[in-house]
C-alpha positions in Angstrom: 132.2 -9.4 169.0 129.6 -12.0 169.8 127.5 -9.9 172.2 126.8 -6.9 170.1 123.0 -6.7 170.4 122.5 -8.9 173.5 123.7 -9.0 177.0 126.8 -11.1 177.9 125.9 -14.1 180.1 128.5 -13.5 182.9 126.8 -15.9 185.2 126.9 -18.7 182.7 130.5 -18.0 181.9 131.4 -18.2 185.6 129.6 -21.5 186.1 131.1 -23.1 183.0 134.7 -21.8 183.2 135.8 -19.4 185.9 134.0 -21.1 188.7 135.4 -24.6 188.0 137.7 -26.1 190.6 140.6 -26.1 188.2 140.3 -22.4 187.4 139.9 -21.5 191.1 143.1 -23.4 191.8 144.9 -21.6 188.9 143.7 -18.2 190.1 144.8 -18.9 193.7 148.3 -19.8 192.3 148.5 -16.6 190.3 147.4 -14.6 193.4 150.0 -16.3 195.5 152.7 -15.4 193.0 151.6 -11.8 193.0 151.6 -11.7 196.9 155.1 -13.2 196.9 156.4 -10.4 194.6 154.6 -7.7 196.6 156.2 -9.1 199.8 159.6 -9.1 198.1 159.1 -5.4 197.2 159.2 -6.1 193.4 155.6 -5.2 192.8 153.1 -2.9 194.3 149.3 -2.7 194.5 147.9 -0.7 191.6 151.3 -0.5 189.7 149.7 -1.7 186.4 152.2 -4.6 186.1 151.7 -8.3 185.9 153.7 -11.1 187.6 155.0 -13.4 184.8 155.9 -17.0 185.2 159.0 -17.7 183.1 157.8 -21.3 182.7 154.0 -21.1 182.7 152.1 -22.9 185.5 150.2 -24.8 182.8 153.5 -26.1 181.5 154.7 -27.4 184.8 156.2 -24.1 186.2 156.2 -23.2 189.8 155.8 -20.1 192.0 159.5 -20.2 193.0 161.0 -16.7 193.0 163.4 -17.8 190.3 160.5 -18.5 188.0 158.8 -15.1 188.6 159.4 -11.7 187.1 157.4 -8.4 186.9 156.4 -7.2 183.5 154.1 -4.6 182.0 150.6 -5.9 181.3 151.0 -5.4 177.6 154.3 -7.3 177.5 152.9 -10.1 179.6 149.6 -10.6 177.8 150.8 -10.4 174.2 153.1 -12.9 172.5 153.8 -14.3 169.1 151.3 -16.8 167.7 151.3 -19.2 164.8 148.7 -18.9 162.0 146.5 -21.5 163.7 146.4 -19.3 166.9 148.8 -21.5 169.0 151.8 -19.9 170.8 155.1 -19.7 168.9 157.9 -21.5 170.7 157.6 -23.9 173.6 158.7 -21.6 176.4 155.3 -20.4 177.7 
């Protein structure tokens, strides 16, 4: 935990990562995928679920309905990793 005895620099984090144009574009794509699933009735606001891209956007996936599925947050945010921290398998 790097911020045990000092405040976390949220503003700096936003400026250097979350506020970049690339991250804004990625966030908009994720939000669009969620909205698409809500409109289709497969997800609801506050349901505690994530919209998963079968083929990740970062790996060339799209927001097509065939590439989207609703998963629990824990299932969507955890996956097997190699000893060096990289993801196992090439699917995601």
